[in-house]
PASEBA-1860 file (N, C-alpha, C; in nm, 3 decimals):
! residues 92
1> MRPTDFLA> 0.110/1.388/0.938/0.254/1.424/0.882/0.317/1.347/0.719 ~ 0.275/1.498/0.666/0.364/1.496/0.557/0.535/1.467/0.575 ~ 0.637/1.447/0.486/0.750/1.385/0.461/0.855/1.612/0.394 ~ 0.718/1.706/0.340/0.752/1.812/0.337/0.752/1.858/0.472 ~ 0.641/1.828/0.536/0.611/1.982/0.655/0.743/2.020/0.705 ~ 0.852/1.885/0.736/0.928/1.974/0.840/1.024/2.141/0.743 ~ 0.963/2.101/0.647/1.025/2.283/0.601/0.945/2.378/0.603 ~ 0.845/2.347/0.713/0.681/2.466/0.750/0.861/2.507/0.872
9> FLSGQDLM> 0.915/2.457/0.943/1.025/2.516/1.042/1.161/2.593/0.997 ~ 1.213/2.525/0.880/1.300/2.634/0.800/1.291/2.738/0.801 ~ 1.328/2.836/0.774/1.324/3.003/0.678/1.447/3.010/0.604 ~ 1.434/3.082/0.582/1.537/3.142/0.444/1.704/3.161/0.471 ~ 1.710/3.210/0.573/1.824/3.234/0.631/1.853/3.054/0.615 ~ 1.842/2.978/0.742/1.842/2.832/0.699/1.864/2.766/0.681 ~ 1.721/2.812/0.507/1.784/2.713/0.339/1.947/2.745/0.334 ~ 2.020/2.915/0.376/2.096/2.916/0.309/2.153/2.856/0.386
17> IVGVLILV> 2.227/2.818/0.475/2.351/2.768/0.536/2.316/2.670/0.496 ~ 2.225/2.609/0.508/2.226/2.442/0.450/2.272/2.374/0.344 ~ 2.173/2.484/0.234/2.280/2.524/0.116/2.443/2.559/0.076 ~ 2.476/2.681/0.177/2.630/2.671/0.198/2.673/2.490/0.200 ~ 2.626/2.511/0.386/2.707/2.351/0.369/2.738/2.233/0.337 ~ 2.656/2.159/0.166/2.611/2.127/0.133/2.745/2.137/-0.011 ~ 2.731/2.235/-0.018/2.821/2.350/-0.163/3.007/2.263/-0.051 ~ 3.038/2.327/0.049/3.098/2.294/0.122/3.180/2.163/0.103
25> LFGGAKIP> 3.018/2.069/0.181/3.042/1.923/0.244/3.111/1.890/0.068 ~ 3.020/1.876/-0.019/3.017/1.865/-0.205/3.117/1.900/-0.309 ~ 3.079/2.018/-0.268/3.169/2.073/-0.405/3.175/2.101/-0.494 ~ 3.140/2.206/-0.608/3.058/2.232/-0.646/3.069/2.188/-0.793 ~ 3.141/2.077/-0.812/3.117/1.929/-0.888/3.085/1.866/-0.839 ~ 3.067/1.847/-0.801/2.943/1.680/-0.677/2.805/1.719/-0.708 ~ 2.768/1.830/-0.710/2.628/1.934/-0.703/2.556/1.826/-0.783 ~ 2.587/1.858/-0.915/2.492/1.805/-1.038/2.495/1.641/-1.018
33> QLMRGLGR> 2.611/1.549/-1.021/2.587/1.425/-0.996/2.533/1.344/-0.834 ~ 2.537/1.431/-0.726/2.414/1.417/-0.648/2.281/1.451/-0.646 ~ 2.295/1.535/-0.735/2.095/1.528/-0.716/2.019/1.411/-0.854 ~ 2.146/1.425/-0.927/2.117/1.362/-1.087/2.073/1.203/-1.042 ~ 2.207/1.122/-0.940/2.163/1.019/-0.844/2.031/0.993/-0.776 ~ 1.991/1.110/-0.701/1.934/1.185/-0.637/1.697/1.111/-0.680 ~ 1.762/1.219/-0.806/1.715/1.203/-0.887/1.689/1.068/-0.960 ~ 1.734/1.015/-0.959/1.646/0.862/-1.016/1.614/0.773/-0.942
41> GMGEFKAG> 1.723/0.817/-0.807/1.664/0.697/-0.727/1.537/0.758/-0.672 ~ 1.488/0.851/-0.719/1.384/0.832/-0.585/1.236/0.825/-0.792 ~ 1.284/0.783/-0.832/1.235/0.798/-1.027/1.211/0.595/-0.992 ~ 1.310/0.570/-0.931/1.331/0.399/-0.907/1.255/0.388/-0.819 ~ 1.234/0.439/-0.773/1.135/0.393/-0.616/1.007/0.396/-0.605 ~ 0.972/0.520/-0.712/0.897/0.542/-0.728/0.776/0.478/-0.797 ~ 0.890/0.415/-0.968/0.826/0.306/-1.025/0.818/0.136/-0.938 ~ 0.866/0.112/-0.815/0.789/0.050/-0.709/0.749/0.006/-0.693
49> IEEGKEAM> 0.750/0.199/-0.617/0.559/0.206/-0.555/0.435/0.124/-0.678 ~ 0.431/0.100/-0.740/0.383/0.168/-0.864/0.342/0.006/-0.922 ~ 0.502/-0.067/-0.915/0.514/-0.181/-0.919/0.413/-0.263/-0.800 ~ 0.488/-0.260/-0.684/0.322/-0.299/-0.573/0.211/-0.269/-0.586 ~ 0.191/-0.200/-0.629/0.048/-0.181/-0.607/-0.030/-0.298/-0.698 ~ 0.047/-0.272/-0.819/0.001/-0.342/-0.931/-0.042/-0.465/-0.864 ~ 0.082/-0.507/-0.830/0.060/-0.660/-0.805/-0.044/-0.756/-0.669 ~ -0.053/-0.590/-0.549/-0.151/-0.594/-0.459/-0.266/-0.610/-0.588
57> NASMRDVD> -0.281/-0.525/-0.630/-0.485/-0.589/-0.672/-0.498/-0.629/-0.799 ~ -0.349/-0.681/-0.875/-0.348/-0.860/-0.946/-0.375/-0.908/-0.810 ~ -0.302/-0.939/-0.755/-0.363/-1.040/-0.600/-0.494/-0.997/-0.545 ~ -0.534/-0.926/-0.517/-0.653/-0.954/-0.529/-0.831/-0.942/-0.569 ~ -0.780/-0.918/-0.694/-0.892/-0.937/-0.851/-0.878/-1.098/-0.793 ~ -0.748/-1.160/-0.778/-0.752/-1.310/-0.787/-0.787/-1.329/-0.737 ~ -0.817/-1.281/-0.582/-0.868/-1.370/-0.461/-1.056/-1.362/-0.452 ~ -1.095/-1.231/-0.540/-1.241/-1.203/-0.535/-1.279/-1.302/-0.630
65> HSSNKAID> -1.193/-1.318/-0.719/-1.247/-1.445/-0.867/-1.225/-1.545/-0.768 ~ -1.146/-1.603/-0.745/-1.126/-1.695/-0.657/-1.229/-1.781/-0.561 ~ -1.245/-1.640/-0.463/-1.358/-1.648/-0.347/-1.531/-1.652/-0.420 ~ -1.535/-1.577/-0.551/-1.675/-1.584/-0.648/-1.679/-1.772/-0.659 ~ -1.556/-1.789/-0.714/-1.584/-1.959/-0.748/-1.618/-2.071/-0.615 ~ -1.543/-2.042/-0.529/-1.613/-2.088/-0.409/-1.770/-2.076/-0.340 ~ -1.790/-1.966/-0.357/-1.896/-1.938/-0.312/-1.983/-2.016/-0.411 ~ -1.990/-2.003/-0.563/-2.114/-2.029/-0.643/-2.128/-2.197/-0.620
73> AVPVAHDE> -2.021/-2.258/-0.601/-2.011/-2.396/-0.577/-2.065/-2.488/-0.413 ~ -2.037/-2.325/-0.341/-2.181/-2.372/-0.264/-2.340/-2.404/-0.311 ~ -2.351/-2.528/-0.225/-2.474/-2.597/-0.287/-2.642/-2.519/-0.199 ~ -2.663/-2.473/-0.253/-2.840/-2.363/-0.174/-2.922/-2.397/-0.098 ~ -2.917/-2.397/-0.020/-3.047/-2.505/0.060/-3.180/-2.421/0.011 ~ -3.271/-2.495/-0.003/-3.406/-2.511/-0.076/-3.485/-2.491/0.027 ~ -3.631/-2.389/0.044/-3.706/-2.357/0.142/-3.790/-2.522/0.155 ~ -3.785/-2.560/0.191/-3.841/-2.632/0.198/-3.869/-2.702/0.377
81> PVHVDDTT> -3.971/-2.745/0.418/-4.011/-2.711/0.525/-3.933/-2.862/0.655 ~ -3.847/-2.830/0.788/-3.793/-2.942/0.809/-3.923/-3.033/0.938 ~ -3.936/-3.156/0.903/-4.018/-3.258/0.976/-3.886/-3.309/1.103 ~ -4.024/-3.242/1.220/-3.939/-3.293/1.353/-4.015/-3.405/1.421 ~ -3.930/-3.520/1.499/-3.986/-3.653/1.498/-4.031/-3.655/1.628 ~ -4.135/-3.621/1.727/-4.206/-3.602/1.872/-4.098/-3.758/1.948 ~ -4.067/-3.864/1.855/-4.125/-3.959/1.919/-3.994/-4.022/2.027 ~ -3.838/-3.982/2.027/-3.766/-3.866/2.076/-3.806/-3.809/2.264
89> KTHS> -3.834/-3.767/2.241/-3.943/-3.691/2.377/-3.908/-3.816/2.477 ~ -3.889/-3.766/2.573/-3.952/-3.883/2.727/-3.977/-3.848/2.789 ~ -4.132/-3.872/2.859/-4.258/-3.852/2.919/-4.193/-3.784/3.106 ~ -4.176/-3.758/3.165/-4.233/-3.821/3.341/-4.342/-3.749/3.328
END
């Protein structure tokens, strides 16, 4: 569900009523200040989201690089035949 899905349930008349209520509650002079503050808040929120994504990607790259170094440090077993000692078997 998208954040704007609730607008699908509002008709033109409903939106006008909401607009009039906002005008009555806040007055005509306060609405531009409210919208400006809302716009700044949304801008800061988006910038914070982008900063969080960049930090997440950077940490994932760091983890990926460190895991590759750890894998490179593990010795690789060579394909040599394994000798089995049969002298430890007990005969009944």
